[in-house]
LUMLUM-337953 format. One record per residue: residue in one letter; x, z, y of N, C-alpha, C in turn. Coordinates in steps of 0.2 Angstrom, whole numbers, plus 5000, padded with zeros to 4 digits. Example, Ala and Ser with C-alpha at 12.3 -4.5 7.8 and 13.67 -1.06 7.14 Angstrom:
<nodes>
A506650394972506250394978506650394984;S506450354989506850364995506450395000;
</nodes>
This chain:
<nodes>
M500952864541501252814547501952834544;R502252784545503052784545503652794550;F503752854554504352844559504952844559;L505252804563505952794562506352854563;P506952874561507352924563507552914570;R507452974574507752994580508352954583;S508952964576509452944580509552864580;W509052824577509152754575508852734582;L508352774585507852754592508452764597;V508852814597509452794603509852754602;T510152744597510752684597510352644599;S509752614596509352554599509452544607;I509052604611509052604617509752584621;L510352614618510952604621511352544619;S511052514614511352434613510852404618;L510252384618509952354624510352354630;S510452424632510752414639511452414640;W511752394635512552354635512452284635;L511852264632511652174632511552164638;A511152214642511052194649511552194654;C511852234652512552254659513052214658;D513352194651513852164647514552184648;G514652244655515352254656515252234662;H515052194667515052164676514752214679;T515052184684514752214692514152174693;P513752204695513252144696513152124703;T512952064703513252024711512552024716;A512652034721511852024726511651964725;P510951974726510551894725510751864731;A510651774729510751734734510251734742;K510551744748510151754754509851674754;E508951684754508751614757509151574761;P509151504761509251474767509051484775;S509251494779508951504787508651444787;P508051444791507751364794508351334798;P508051254799508651254803508351264811;A508851254816508651284824508351204826;P507851234832507451194834508051134838;S508051064839508251024842507850984847;A508050964851507550944856507750874854;T507750834850507950764850507550764842;V507250814841506950804833505950804837;A505850744834505250724837504750754832;P504150784836503450814831503350774825;P503050784820502750744817502250694817;Q502250634814501950584818501150574810;D500650564814500050564808500050494809;T500150464802500250394800499750384798;S499050424798498350394793498250334796;P497950284793497550254795497250244800;A496750314801496250324808496650304812;A497250364811497550374818497950304822;S498150254815498450204820498050144821;A497250164818496850124825496750134829;V496750214832496750244839497350234844;A497750224840498350254842498650194849;P498850204854498950164860499750134857;T499650064859500450034858500550004864;A501350014864501549984870501449904873;D501249884878501349784876501949764878;P502149734873502849724874502949664881;N502349614883502349574889501849624894;P502049674897501649704902501549654909;A500949654911500749604915500949624923;K501149574926501549594932501049604938;P501149634942500449634948500449584951;A499749574953499649514956499949504965;K500149454965500649434972500349444976;R500249474982499849504987500149434991;E499349394994499349334997499349365006;P499749305012499849335016498949355018;M498849375024498249405026498249345034;N497649345034497449295041497149355048;V497549325052497449385058497049335062;I496449365067496149325073496049375078;V496449355084496349395091495749355094;L495249395095494749355098494549405106;V494749365110494749375119494349365121;I493749415124493249385127493549415137;D493649365140493849365148493249415151;A493449455156493049495158492449525155;M492449525151491749575147491449645147;R490949645150490949715154490849755149;W490649835150490449865145489849875143;D489549865146488749875144488549815139;M488649815132488549765128488049815123;P487649765118487349805113487349865111;W487949855107488349895103488849975106;N488549945112488950025115488150055118;G487550015117487050065118486750025126;Y486749965125486449935129485649885126;S485149905131484349895125484249815125;R484749775129484449695128484749675125;P484549645119484849605114485149555116;I485549565120486149495122486849505116;A487249445116487849445112487549445106;P486949405103486849415095487449415089;N487649375090488249375086488949425085;L489149445093489649475093489549545089;T488649565091488349615089488149635080;R488249585077488249565071489149605070;L489449575071490149565071490149645070;A489849685076490249755079490049785072;E489349775070488849815064489449825060;K489649775056490249795051490849805053;S491049815059491749825060491949895063;V492649915063492749995069492849965077;R492349995077492150005085492750065087;F492950045093493150085098492750105105;E492550165105492150155112492550185120;R492950175119493450175125493950125124;G494150105129494450045130494750045137;Y495650025138495950025144496149975146;A496149945151496449885151497249925156;I497749855155498149875158498349825164;S497949805165497849755172497149735174;S496949735181496249705185496349635184;Y496749605182496849515182496949505175;T496649435174496549395168497349385166;S497749355171498349335168498949405168;K498849445169499149525168498949525159;C498349545161498049575155498449525147;V498049455149498149415142499049425141;A499349435147500449415145500349475142;G500049535143500249605140500049625134;L499349585132499249575125499649545121;L499849485124500249435119501049465119;S501149505121501949515123502149595121;G501449615120501649695118501849735125;R501949725129502349755136501949765141;F502049805146501849795153501849725156;P501349705160501349645163502149685169;S502049725173502649725177503449715172;E503349735168504049715163504249645162;L503949585164503949515162504049505167;P504849455166504749415172504249355173;R504049335181503449295181503549285189;T503149215189502949235197502349275200;S502349255206501949315210501249295211;P501049215210500349225212499749225208;F499249235211498549275207498749245200;F498649185197498949145192499649135188;T499749215186500449195187500749145182;K501449125182501749065177502349125175;Y502249145167502849185163503549145163;D504149165164504549155162504649125154;D505049085152505249075146505649135141;S505949175145506449225144505849275140;N505449275142504949315137504849325129;E504549365129504749355120503949385119;M503649325117502849335114502749345108;M502149375107502049375101502049335096;A501749275097501949215092502549185089;E503049215095503649185093504049245089;V503849285089504049355083503649305076;L503049285077502849285071502949235068;K503149175072503549115070504149115069;Q504749165069505249205064505149225059;R504449255059504449255050504049215046;G503949165046503749105045502949115044;V502649135048501949155050501649085055;R501149045053500949005056500549015062;T500449005068500049035073499748975077;L498848985079498548935082498348985087;S498048925094497648955096497248905100;A496648935101496148885104495748935110;H495448905116495148925122494948885126;A494648925130494248875136494248915143;H494648935143495048965149495248915152;M495248905159495548855162496548885165;Y496648945166497148955167497548945161;L497248945154497848965148498048895144;D498348855151498748785149499448815149;K499848745146500548755147500748795152;P500648775158500948805165500948885165;S500348925162500548975160501049015159;G501348985153501949015151501749055143;L501149055143500749095136500849055130;T500848985131501048975123501648965119;Q502049015123502749005120502449025111;G502848985108502849025100502248975097;F501748955100501248935095501248875093;D501148845087501248805083500848765085;V500248785085499548755089499148775095;W499148725102498848775107498348705109;R497848735109497248705113496948715118;L496648675120496248685128495548635125;V494948675130494148635127494348565133;S494248505131494648455135494048435141;G494448405147493948395154493948455157;I494348515154494648545161495348565163;Q495148555169495648545172495848555180;F496448605182496348625190497148645191;D497348645198497848685199497848765200;Y498048805196498048865197498348905201;N498848855206499048885211498648885218;K498248835219497948815224497048815224;D496848805218496148835218495848915219;P495448935225495448995225494949035224;Y494648975219493748995217493549015209;V494048985206494148975199494349055197;T493949075192494149145188494049165182;
</nodes>
C-alpha cells in the first residue's frame, strides 16, 4: 500500500478550510417567519366536501312570515240568580246537563262574590267594570243607568269589535240603559212590562 506524505495531507486540509470560509464572516441563519396573529375576522376553515354540503343548513332567502293572529270571539254567559248548589259544585241531582258538560272542560272558580244583591246592580257592574254605587243611575229597584256611563260594549266598539247581546230577562230592554255600545241588542219577543210599576217581576 502506498501512503501520501504527511506534509501533503496537511496542505490538503488547509486548502479545504480556506474554500469553506472564503475569508468572510459567517452570517446568522434567517429566522423562520412567525405565524400570523389570530384575528376575530378570520373564519374557521369550512368543510367543502360533497357530504358536508348535502347536510349543511342553508338560510331561506324568503323566510315565512308568522301567521297573523285572528281576533278571538268572547262569549259572556250570564245566568240571573243562579244558586251555588249546582252539579259541578257537588250537588247530587243531574240538573243543568249542558252547563255541567261545559264545566267539565272549563276552568272553574269555586268561590264567587256578587257586588250587589240586585240583578240591575250586578249586571251593570259587570258591563262597566265599576261598582254600581259609582254609576249615575235612578233609584228604583229596576235601575235606569245614565248615558254618561261608559260600558264595556262602548270600549270594544271604539276598538273595532262587533258586539251582540241576546237575552230573555224583561229588565234588560232599552230603558235599562245597559244597551249602550252594542251593535245588536235582542230580547225574546213577547216580553213586555213596566219595570217601574210591576212589583212582582224578578
